N, C-alpha and C positions, 0 to 999 in steps of 0.2 A: 152293481157287484153286490152279492149277498154278504151279510155279516153274521157271524155267530158272537154272541156276547154271554159273560157270566152272570148270573142272577144271584150270586153269594151274598152280596151286601143286602138285598132285599130280603132273602132267607134270614139272614142274621139278625138284620133288625126286627123281625117278626119274632125272634127269640129273645129280645131285649138287648141285644149285643150293638154297641155304639163306637166302635173302634177297630182298626187293624190289630191293634196291641190285643184286645180281646180274643179276636179269631186266633191270633197265634197262640195264646194261652190256651184256649180250648182245644185247639187240634195238635198243640206241641211242634209247631212248624218254625222255619227261620222267618225272622221279621221282615226281610225283604220280600219273600214269597208272600207272606202274610197281606203286606202293604199292595201289593200288586194285585193280588186276587180281590182285596177290598175295594181297590179303585177301579177294577175291571180293565187293566192296563197289561195283564199277563198275555203272552202271545202264545203260549202251550201250556197245557196242563197234562201232568201224567196220570196213568190209571191209579197208581198209590195214592195220590192226591185226591182223585176224583173220589175214590172209595172212602178215604177218610172224611171228606165233605158230604158224602151220601150217608155215611154212618152217623155223623154228628147230626146231620138236620133230619134224618129219616126220611130221606127221599131216594127216588131213582135216579139215574144219571140224567135223564131228559129233563129234569125239573130243576137242574142247574144252570142250564141255558136257554137262551132265546135265539131265534133265527129270524132274520129279516130280509126279505128280498127288496131290492130296488126297482 
């Protein structure tokens, strides 16, 4: 089965961010959402959230994800 994963933590760490709390503050998002995105455990992401992430990290949507085939 193929998997899609978020690369947000990797992008954040390149900007010097070290925690979900910092992600929460930077994007003005709820703490639970920030923690799930940071850990890569979220099972869905809205277009609104994707737009916030793209804007903050200055990337296109495809840069937020990795796709792995088994």
